N, C-alpha and C positions, 0 to 999 in steps of 0.2 A: 580425537575429535573435541573441539572446544564448543560448549553450549552454555551460554549464560544469558541472563536478562540484561536488557539495555541499562536498566537503572543501576545495576551493580558492576557493570563491565569496566574494568580498569585498563583495558587495552591489551596488546599482545606483547609477549616477550621477544618474539622474532616475527618478521613479515610472514603473511599467509598467502596461499595460492588462490583461494576463493572466499568470497563472502556472499551469503544468501540473504537478501532482504525481501522476504516473502510476506507481504501484507503487514509490514511492521512500520512503515513510514508514516501511516496515519497517526501514530502515537506520538510523533514529534510535531511541535508547532512549526508552522512554515518558516519562521525565522531561525529555527534550530537545525533544519535540514541541511543548509549549505555547510554549516560547521561540521556536521557528521560526514558529509562527502569529502570535505577537506581533510579531516582526520583520517579517513580511510585511505585517501591518496598519499598523505604525507607520512603517516606512522603505522599503517596496518598492512598495506598491500606491497608486495615485492613487484618488480618489473616483470611484465608478462602475465600477471594475475588478473582474475575476473571478478566483477561484481554482478550478481544476478538480481534483478529487481522485478517483483510481481505486484501489480496494483489493479484496482478496478476503477479506471477513470471515466470512460464513457464507451458507448457501443461503436462497432465498426461503422455504423450509419451516422455517427455524430451526436447521438442523443446520450444524455447522462445515464450511467449505469444505475441499476436499482440501489446498489450500495451507496453510490453518490447522492442519489435522490433522497434516500432514507436519512443520511447524515445532514443534508441541507435542510430537510423539513424539520429536523430535531435542532436546528441552529448549531450544528457542529460543523459549520462551513469551513472553519479554519483547519479542520482535520481532513478535508478533502484534498486530493492531489491529482495532478494530471501527468501524463506521460511527457508532455512538453516541458513542464516544470523540472521533472526529474532529469531529462535529457539536457536541458540548458544548464542546469546546475552542475551535473556531473562533467559535462565538457568544460565548464568554466574553471573547474579545479584541476583539469589536466587529463582526465580519463578520455579515451576514444570510444566512440560508439561502435561496438563489434557487430551487434545484431539487435533488431527489434521486431516485434510482431504483436499484432492484436489478435487475440483468439476469440472467436465467437463462442460463447458459453451460455448455458442456461442454468437456472437455479430452481429446484423444486420448492414451491411455496404452498403446496396443498395443505400440509400439516406442519406449519412452523412451530418448532419447539422452543422452550425457554432457553435452552443451551445456546441456540443461534442468536436469539434476541439479546441475550445477556452479553454477547460479544459487543454489540452496539452500546450497551450501558457502560462499558469500560471507557468509552469516549467522553462521557460527560455526566452531568447531574440530571438524570431523567429517571422516571419510575418505569418498571417493566410494563406496567399497564399502558403508559404513554407510548412506549416503543411499539407495543402490540397494536394499539389504535392507529398509529401512523403507518405501520407496516400494512395493515388491512386496507387503509386508504390507498396506498401505493399499489398493492398487489391486486386489490379487488377480489373478484371471483377466480383469478388465474390459478392454474395449477402449476404453471411454469413461467418464469420470466427471464428475459435476457439479462445477463450479468457478465459481460465480456471482461476478459483479463488481458492486460498488456504485460509483455515480457520485454525487458531491456537488458542487454548484456553489454557491460562496459569493460574495457581493457586498460590496465595501466601500461603505457608504452615503456 
């Protein structure tokens, strides 16, 4: 099993069967994402292999997810991503859409810890206290909030 960070990834020696992009696309600027998809298609994936993508775009009802709202309120809007953006870009480089589904999910926000909030800090230049304040504003007195997840499965023909 190969496991590396994106920052030091040199590519693969031989094509792979599957790539998991679970909550990682936020760390790429929007203009960098198409190049990643193209690199996966051209140099990483073998024919018949799959790319699995998980993101928090918006709810099944069409409202932005709390993850997306938090990023937007912190002015990290270039790190937000939609299922439509992923789908369109993956199809444009040659992948086929094999399966997609929006999962209705909830996140417990009753006792948000600094570990969770620190994940948000990796996205930009904000203090932990600023992230806490905005999270409280979004979550209010809620104990649980909707935070749906989109799964897209793409196949290289």
